[in-house]
N, CA, C and O atoms as a GROMACS GRO file, in nm:
protein
  288
    1MET      N    1  -6.675   3.537  18.302
    1MET     CA    2  -6.542   3.485  18.282
    1MET      C    3  -6.452   3.599  18.231
    1MET      O    4  -6.492   3.677  18.145
    2PHE      N    5  -6.332   3.605  18.284
    2PHE     CA    6  -6.236   3.706  18.239
    2PHE      C    7  -6.173   3.661  18.108
    2PHE      O    8  -6.130   3.546  18.094
    3ILE      N    9  -6.167   3.752  18.014
    3ILE     CA   10  -6.101   3.728  17.886
    3ILE      C   11  -5.961   3.786  17.890
    3ILE      O   12  -5.864   3.721  17.852
    4CYS      N   13  -5.950   3.910  17.938
    4CYS     CA   14  -5.820   3.978  17.948
    4CYS      C   15  -5.784   3.991  18.096
    4CYS      O   16  -5.839   4.074  18.167
    5ILE      N   17  -5.691   3.908  18.139
    5ILE     CA   18  -5.649   3.909  18.279
    5ILE      C   19  -5.569   4.036  18.310
    5ILE      O   20  -5.585   4.095  18.417
    6CYS      N   21  -5.485   4.078  18.217
    6CYS     CA   22  -5.400   4.197  18.239
    6CYS      C   23  -5.483   4.321  18.274
    6CYS      O   24  -5.448   4.399  18.362
    7LYS      N   25  -5.594   4.338  18.202
    7LYS     CA   26  -5.678   4.457  18.221
    7LYS      C   27  -5.804   4.427  18.303
    7LYS      O   28  -5.882   4.518  18.332
    8GLY      N   29  -5.824   4.300  18.341
    8GLY     CA   30  -5.941   4.263  18.420
    8GLY      C   31  -6.072   4.280  18.345
    8GLY      O   32  -6.171   4.326  18.401
    9ILE      N   33  -6.073   4.243  18.216
    9ILE     CA   34  -6.190   4.262  18.131
    9ILE      C   35  -6.263   4.129  18.112
    9ILE      O   36  -6.204   4.029  18.071
   10SER      N   37  -6.392   4.130  18.144
   10SER     CA   38  -6.473   4.008  18.134
   10SER      C   39  -6.536   3.994  17.996
   10SER      O   40  -6.538   4.089  17.917
   11SER      N   41  -6.586   3.876  17.969
   11SER     CA   42  -6.655   3.853  17.841
   11SER      C   43  -6.778   3.942  17.831
   11SER      O   44  -6.812   3.988  17.722
   12ARG      N   45  -6.846   3.966  17.941
   12ARG     CA   46  -6.963   4.053  17.941
   12ARG      C   47  -6.924   4.196  17.902
   12ARG      O   48  -6.992   4.260  17.822
   13GLN      N   49  -6.815   4.245  17.960
   13GLN     CA   50  -6.769   4.380  17.926
   13GLN      C   51  -6.730   4.389  17.778
   13GLN      O   52  -6.759   4.489  17.712
   14LEU      N   53  -6.666   4.286  17.727
   14LEU     CA   54  -6.628   4.286  17.585
   14LEU      C   55  -6.750   4.279  17.496
   14LEU      O   56  -6.756   4.347  17.393
   15ASP      N   57  -6.848   4.197  17.532
   15ASP     CA   58  -6.972   4.191  17.454
   15ASP      C   59  -7.039   4.328  17.449
   15ASP      O   60  -7.086   4.370  17.343
   16GLN      N   61  -7.042   4.398  17.563
   16GLN     CA   62  -7.102   4.531  17.566
   16GLN      C   63  -7.022   4.630  17.480
   16GLN      O   64  -7.080   4.712  17.410
   17ALA      N   65  -6.890   4.621  17.487
   17ALA     CA   66  -6.806   4.710  17.407
   17ALA      C   67  -6.823   4.683  17.258
   17ALA      O   68  -6.828   4.777  17.178
   18ILE      N   69  -6.832   4.556  17.220
   18ILE     CA   70  -6.853   4.520  17.080
   18ILE      C   71  -6.986   4.573  17.032
   18ILE      O   72  -6.998   4.624  16.921
   19GLU      N   73  -7.088   4.561  17.117
   19GLU     CA   74  -7.221   4.611  17.082
   19GLU      C   75  -7.220   4.763  17.064
   19GLU      O   76  -7.281   4.814  16.970
   20SER      N   77  -7.152   4.833  17.153
   20SER     CA   78  -7.154   4.980  17.144
   20SER      C   79  -7.056   5.035  17.040
   20SER      O   80  -7.080   5.142  16.984
   21CYS      N   81  -6.948   4.963  17.014
   21CYS     CA   82  -6.846   5.011  16.919
   21CYS      C   83  -6.863   4.950  16.781
   21CYS      O   84  -6.791   4.986  16.687
   22GLY      N   85  -6.957   4.859  16.767
   22GLY     CA   86  -6.969   4.788  16.640
   22GLY      C   87  -6.852   4.692  16.627
   22GLY      O   88  -6.788   4.656  16.726
   23ASN      N   89  -6.824   4.651  16.506
   23ASN     CA   90  -6.715   4.557  16.484
   23ASN      C   91  -6.582   4.626  16.460
   23ASN      O   92  -6.500   4.579  16.381
   24ALA      N   93  -6.562   4.737  16.527
   24ALA     CA   94  -6.435   4.810  16.517
   24ALA      C   95  -6.344   4.763  16.630
   24ALA      O   96  -6.347   4.818  16.740
   25ILE      N   97  -6.264   4.661  16.602
   25ILE     CA   98  -6.185   4.599  16.708
   25ILE      C   99  -6.085   4.696  16.771
   25ILE      O  100  -6.058   4.688  16.890
   26GLN      N  101  -6.030   4.786  16.691
   26GLN     CA  102  -5.937   4.884  16.747
   26GLN      C  103  -6.008   4.976  16.846
   26GLN      O  104  -5.949   5.014  16.947
   27LYS      N  105  -6.131   5.010  16.818
   27LYS     CA  106  -6.210   5.094  16.910
   27LYS      C  107  -6.237   5.018  17.040
   27LYS      O  108  -6.226   5.076  17.149
   28VAL      N  109  -6.272   4.890  17.030
   28VAL     CA  110  -6.295   4.808  17.149
   28VAL      C  111  -6.166   4.801  17.232
   28VAL      O  112  -6.170   4.807  17.354
   29GLN      N  113  -6.053   4.787  17.165
   29GLN     CA  114  -5.926   4.784  17.236
   29GLN      C  115  -5.899   4.918  17.305
   29GLN      O  116  -5.850   4.920  17.418
   30GLU      N  117  -5.930   5.028  17.239
   30GLU     CA  118  -5.911   5.161  17.300
   30GLU      C  119  -5.999   5.177  17.423
   30GLU      O  120  -5.954   5.228  17.525
   31VAL      N  121  -6.124   5.134  17.412
   31VAL     CA  122  -6.221   5.152  17.520
   31VAL      C  123  -6.191   5.061  17.639
   31VAL      O  124  -6.199   5.105  17.754
   32THR      N  125  -6.157   4.934  17.612
   32THR     CA  126  -6.140   4.837  17.720
   32THR      C  127  -5.995   4.811  17.759
   32THR      O  128  -5.967   4.774  17.872
   33GLY      N  129  -5.905   4.830  17.664
   33GLY     CA  130  -5.765   4.796  17.688
   33GLY      C  131  -5.735   4.649  17.662
   33GLY      O  132  -5.619   4.608  17.667
   34ALA      N  133  -5.837   4.570  17.635
   34ALA     CA  134  -5.819   4.426  17.612
   34ALA      C  135  -5.730   4.403  17.490
   34ALA      O  136  -5.744   4.469  17.387
   35GLY      N  137  -5.638   4.309  17.504
   35GLY     CA  138  -5.551   4.273  17.393
   35GLY      C  139  -5.439   4.370  17.367
   35GLY      O  140  -5.375   4.363  17.262
   36THR      N  141  -5.413   4.460  17.460
   36THR     CA  142  -5.309   4.561  17.436
   36THR      C  143  -5.188   4.544  17.527
   36THR      O  144  -5.096   4.626  17.524
   37ASP      N  145  -5.186   4.438  17.607
   37ASP     CA  146  -5.073   4.420  17.699
   37ASP      C  147  -4.994   4.294  17.660
   37ASP      O  148  -4.910   4.302  17.570
   38CYS      N  149  -5.018   4.182  17.723
   38CYS     CA  150  -4.937   4.062  17.696
   38CYS      C  151  -4.978   3.989  17.569
   38CYS      O  152  -4.896   3.919  17.509
   39GLY      N  153  -5.104   4.003  17.528
   39GLY     CA  154  -5.151   3.941  17.404
   39GLY      C  155  -5.211   3.802  17.418
   39GLY      O  156  -5.260   3.747  17.319
   40LYS      N  157  -5.210   3.744  17.537
   40LYS     CA  158  -5.265   3.609  17.554
   40LYS      C  159  -5.414   3.601  17.527
   40LYS      O  160  -5.465   3.493  17.494
   41CYS      N  161  -5.486   3.710  17.541
   41CYS     CA  162  -5.630   3.709  17.521
   41CYS      C  163  -5.671   3.730  17.375
   41CYS      O  164  -5.789   3.720  17.342
   42LEU      N  165  -5.576   3.757  17.288
   42LEU     CA  166  -5.609   3.788  17.148
   42LEU      C  167  -5.688   3.678  17.077
   42LEU      O  168  -5.783   3.710  17.005
   43PRO      N  169  -5.653   3.550  17.092
   43PRO     CA  170  -5.735   3.448  17.025
   43PRO      C  171  -5.881   3.450  17.071
   43PRO      O  172  -5.971   3.436  16.988
   44LYS      N  173  -5.904   3.468  17.200
   44LYS     CA  174  -6.042   3.475  17.250
   44LYS      C  175  -6.111   3.601  17.201
   44LYS      O  176  -6.229   3.598  17.167
   45LEU      N  177  -6.038   3.711  17.197
   45LEU     CA  178  -6.093   3.837  17.147
   45LEU      C  179  -6.132   3.823  17.000
   45LEU      O  180  -6.238   3.870  16.959
   46CYS      N  181  -6.047   3.760  16.922
   46CYS     CA  182  -6.078   3.736  16.780
   46CYS      C  183  -6.203   3.652  16.765
   46CYS      O  184  -6.288   3.681  16.680
   47LYS      N  185  -6.216   3.549  16.847
   47LYS     CA  186  -6.334   3.462  16.838
   47LYS      C  187  -6.461   3.538  16.872
   47LYS      O  188  -6.565   3.514  16.810
   48LEU      N  189  -6.456   3.629  16.968
   48LEU     CA  190  -6.574   3.709  17.001
   48LEU      C  191  -6.617   3.792  16.881
   48LEU      O  192  -6.737   3.804  16.853
   49PHE      N  193  -6.521   3.848  16.811
   49PHE     CA  194  -6.554   3.928  16.693
   49PHE      C  195  -6.604   3.841  16.580
   49PHE      O  196  -6.693   3.882  16.505
   50GLN      N  197  -6.550   3.723  16.564
   50GLN     CA  198  -6.592   3.635  16.456
   50GLN      C  199  -6.734   3.585  16.476
   50GLN      O  200  -6.802   3.550  16.379
   51LYS      N  201  -6.779   3.580  16.599
   51LYS     CA  202  -6.918   3.542  16.624
   51LYS      C  203  -7.014   3.644  16.565
   51LYS      O  204  -7.123   3.610  16.520
   52SER      N  205  -6.972   3.771  16.565
   52SER     CA  206  -7.060   3.876  16.515
   52SER      C  207  -7.031   3.916  16.371
   52SER      O  208  -7.111   3.985  16.309
   53GLU      N  209  -6.919   3.874  16.318
   53GLU     CA  210  -6.883   3.908  16.179
   53GLU      C  211  -6.792   3.800  16.124
   53GLU      O  212  -6.693   3.764  16.188
   54GLU      N  213  -6.822   3.748  16.007
   54GLU     CA  214  -6.745   3.638  15.951
   54GLU      C  215  -6.631   3.682  15.859
   54GLU      O  216  -6.586   3.604  15.775
   55SER      N  217  -6.585   3.804  15.872
   55SER     CA  218  -6.474   3.851  15.788
   55SER      C  219  -6.342   3.838  15.863
   55SER      O  220  -6.341   3.812  15.983
   56ASN      N  221  -6.233   3.856  15.792
   56ASN     CA  222  -6.101   3.853  15.855
   56ASN      C  223  -6.084   3.974  15.944
   56ASN      O  224  -6.133   4.083  15.914
   57ILE      N  225  -6.013   3.953  16.054
   57ILE     CA  226  -5.990   4.058  16.152
   57ILE      C  227  -5.840   4.069  16.176
   57ILE      O  228  -5.772   3.967  16.187
   58SER      N  229  -5.790   4.187  16.184
   58SER     CA  230  -5.649   4.209  16.214
   58SER      C  231  -5.641   4.288  16.343
   58SER      O  232  -5.701   4.395  16.356
   59ILE      N  233  -5.566   4.236  16.438
   59ILE     CA  234  -5.550   4.302  16.567
   59ILE      C  235  -5.404   4.338  16.584
   59ILE      O  236  -5.316   4.254  16.563
   60LYS      N  237  -5.377   4.461  16.622
   60LYS     CA  238  -5.241   4.505  16.647
   60LYS      C  239  -5.222   4.522  16.797
   60LYS      O  240  -5.302   4.588  16.864
   61VAL      N  241  -5.117   4.463  16.850
   61VAL     CA  242  -5.084   4.476  16.990
   61VAL      C  243  -4.955   4.557  16.999
   61VAL      O  244  -4.853   4.516  16.943
   62PRO      N  245  -4.958   4.670  17.069
   62PRO     CA  246  -4.839   4.755  17.075
   62PRO      C  247  -4.712   4.683  17.117
   62PRO      O  248  -4.605   4.710  17.062
   63ASN      N  249  -4.721   4.590  17.212
   63ASN     CA  250  -4.601   4.524  17.262
   63ASN      C  251  -4.543   4.422  17.165
   63ASN      O  252  -4.422   4.399  17.165
   64PHE      N  253  -4.627   4.360  17.083
   64PHE     CA  254  -4.581   4.251  16.998
   64PHE      C  255  -4.602   4.273  16.850
   64PHE      O  256  -4.538   4.205  16.769
   65GLY      N  257  -4.688   4.366  16.810
   65GLY     CA  258  -4.721   4.380  16.670
   65GLY      C  259  -4.794   4.258  16.619
   65GLY      O  260  -4.786   4.225  16.501
   66THR      N  261  -4.866   4.190  16.706
   66THR     CA  262  -4.935   4.066  16.673
   66THR      C  263  -5.055   4.092  16.584
   66THR      O  264  -5.125   4.191  16.600
   67HIS      N  265  -5.076   4.003  16.492
   67HIS     CA  266  -5.194   4.010  16.405
   67HIS      C  267  -5.264   3.876  16.410
   67HIS      O  268  -5.199   3.772  16.419
   68CYS      N  269  -5.393   3.877  16.404
   68CYS     CA  270  -5.465   3.752  16.390
   68CYS      C  271  -5.564   3.769  16.278
   68CYS      O  272  -5.621   3.877  16.259
   69SER      N  273  -5.583   3.665  16.205
   69SER     CA  274  -5.687   3.668  16.104
   69SER      C  275  -5.786   3.559  16.142
   69SER      O  276  -5.780   3.507  16.253
   70LYS      N  277  -5.874   3.526  16.054
   70LYS     CA  278  -5.981   3.433  16.087
   70LYS      C  279  -5.928   3.309  16.157
   70LYS      O  280  -5.839   3.240  16.107
   71ILE      N  281  -5.983   3.282  16.274
   71ILE     CA  282  -5.943   3.166  16.355
   71ILE      C  283  -6.054   3.063  16.346
   71ILE      O  284  -6.171   3.096  16.362
   72SER      N  285  -6.017   2.939  16.322
   72SER     CA  286  -6.118   2.832  16.315
   72SER      C  287  -6.147   2.778  16.452
   72SER      O  288  -6.229   2.688  16.467
   0.00000   0.00000   0.00000
């Protein structure tokens, strides 16, 4: 399933990036580009990170300056 339509990034690709980059969301964004364009995938991206770490996460999107913290 695609998570980031803008960059064509699948959930499998994001899982692999999270595994290789650790829980460094900015690094995953640099490597994949996910969450750096329109921002619609940010809630799903946050949830992927929360599955592997239960702390608050802040994501910055260049176009919007969007931040997300723990999503229920």
